N, C-alpha and C positions, 0 to 999 in steps of 0.2 A: 290435612288440607285442614286452613284453617275454618273454623265454624263463623257462621256471617249471623247478625241479630238486626231484628228491626224491633224499635223503640217507641212506644206509645206512651202518652203523656197529657192527662186530662183526669180533673178532680172529680168527674162522675165517673164512678166504677161500671155502672152501668151499659156507658157508651165504651169504655176500655174493653169490657167483656166482649161486647157485640165488636166493636173491631179485629179483636184479636182472632173470634171465632170467624169471622168472614176471611181474613188474609189465611188461617191456617186452611180454610177449604180451599182457597185457590192456591196458594203457593204448596201448602204441605210442609214436608220436615225439611223443607231446603233452610230456611230461617229458624232461629231461636225468635218466640215474641215474646219482649220483656213488657211489662208498663211501670211505670209511676204516678205518683199523683198530683205531683208538682214540679214545679220546675229547677227549685235543688234538687230535689230526689232525682229529677231527671239526670242531671249532670253527676252526680253522683254515682247512678247506677250507669252512666256513659263510661264513664273512668274507670268502675270496677268489672266492667267487661271489657275493656281493652288491655287492662292488666293482665288478667284471664287469658288473654290470647284470644279472644271471641272480637270479630270485627262487627262496629256497628255500621252498619251500611245506609239506614235511611230513619228517619225520628219523624215521629207523624204526632203534632203537639196541637191541642186547642190554645184558643188565645187568653181568654178568661180564666183565669185561676187563682186562689188566695197567693198570696206572697208574690213571687214573680210572674208575672203575664207570660206568657207565650211569645210574645217580640222579643222581651227582653231575654230570654229562655233560647230562643232560637239565634238571637245576635251572639250571646258568649258561646253556644254548641259550635257556629261557625266559624269565631274567634279560636274556638280550643281544636276545633275538629273539622278544619274545612273541608275533608273529601267526603264526610258525611252528607247524603242527600236530604232536603229538609221539604216536610209539606204542613201548612198550617189551617186546622182546621176551626171556626169561629161560627157563631150565632150573634157575636156580639162586636168584632171591629169593626171600623167602616171603612171607605177606600182610603182617607188619608193616612191612616195607621199602619193600611195595608202596602201602599205607595213609599212610605216609611222604611219599614223593612224590609221591602222589593230593593230600596235604596243601599242597605246595610249586609243583606246576604242573597246569596241565590236560592230562591225559592224556586220548586219543582213545580207546586201548585197551589192555589188559597185556594181552599173551599167551604163553602157556606152550609153551617147547619139547619136542618137535615139534610147530608149529602144522599148522590144519588150515588148508589152502591156500584153499579157498575160502572159508572165515570171515575170513582174512587180507584177501583181494582185497575182501571187501565192507565192509571197516572201512576199507581204504584208499579205498574208492570214496566212501562216505560224508563223510568226512575231506576228501575232495577236492571234494566238492557237485560243483555243475554243471561244473565245469572237467575230469570226469572223463568221456571217451569211449568207451563199450563199443568196443573193437578184437579183441575174443574172436572165435574161429571158429566 
């Protein structure tokens, strides 16, 4: 059976840790939970995972990061790996930026920071479809 992964991309380490812990609590060991602190690192991590035989099924990315912004990262992700589901988190992007991104890639969701955890987990579960097993206590 192929291993599946969720990639989290944000330049704030505390947010990556929080997201990773929340997803692990909800989905358990069904997935690997990988992180990257910027878009370039995210693209490199996805490429390495696929080369290792790990299917990246979902990417959750911040918008405002040093270097490559999240919208450019997700456009490049979509171009290289169109099957990967994409979610954008941001405290900075406006509606025009999100409309522009949505015209270039299919986003599962666009959530503002601080996000509602219950809503985020519900969106992730929906994006993952039947693969998402409920591990909540």
